[in-house]
N, C-alpha and C positions, 0 to 999 in steps of 0.2 A: 486525636483527629477531631476536628470541629464538626458540629452537628450538620452544618451545610455541606461539608465534604462528604459525610456519610450519606446524606440525601442524594447528592449528585451521583455518587458511586452506585447507589441503589437504582438510579434511573438509567444506567448504562446497560446496553445489551451485552450478553455474554455468549461467546462461541468457542468451541474447541476446533483448532486447525492443526494441520500437519504440514510441516515444511521439511522436505528431505527426510521424511520418516520420523521426525521429532515432533512430539505433540506439544501444543501450547494452548493455554486458555487465555483468551483476550477479552477485555471489556472495552466497549466504545460506543459511540453514537452511530446511528444509522441502521440499527437492527442486526439480528443474528445473521441473516442472509448476506447483508452487506459486508460484515466482518469476515464471513466465510469466503466471500468472493475476493476480498483483498488478500486473504491468506492463499487462495488458489493462484492469484496472479504472482505473488512472491514465490510460491513453490514452483510454478511454471518457469519463471525466469531463473531461479536458482538451478533447476534441473538442466536447463539449456546450458548454463555456464559450466556446471559440473561435468556434463557430457562433453563439452568442447575442451575443457581443461581438467581432466580427471585427477591430476596431481596437485591441483590448486587447493590449499587449505580452505576449510569451510568459512572461516571468518573473512578471508580475502574474497571468496566467492560472494559472500553476503555484501561486502562493500561494493564489489563490481555490480551486483544486482541493484543495489541502491543507486549507483551512478546511472545505470541504464534507465531505471524507473524515473529518476529525477530528470534525465534528458527528455523522456517522453512527456513529463509534466511541463517542462519548459517549452517544448515545441508546441504543445497543445495550447498553452497560455498565450504564446505569441500569435498562433493562428486565431484564437478567440479574440484577442485584441485587434487584430487586423480586420476581422469580420465585423466587430463592433464599430470600428472606424468607418468601414464601408457603409454600414447601415446608417451611421450618423450623417454621412455625406449625402445619402438619399433623401433625408428629411428636409 
C-alpha cells in the first residue's frame, strides 16, 4: 500500500454499524456520526423490506434497498436541479 493511501485511510472516520443484526465496521468521510446515520438509514430500509417480504433472501433485500435509496437520490437530485434553475431565472 502506498504511503499516501495509508495517510488517506488514517484520516477516515471509523464507525461500527448494525444492519439487520449484523455488525459492520466502516471507514469513510464525514465523521463517525455521519457514517452511523447512513448505517441507520440502510438498516431502516432493509427492515421495511424484510418485514414486507419475509421470505426474500437478504441479498435480494439489499439490492431492493439499494434501488429504493437510489430512487430517493435521483428524485432529490432532480428537485435540486429544478430549484437551482428557478433561482437562476430570478437573477
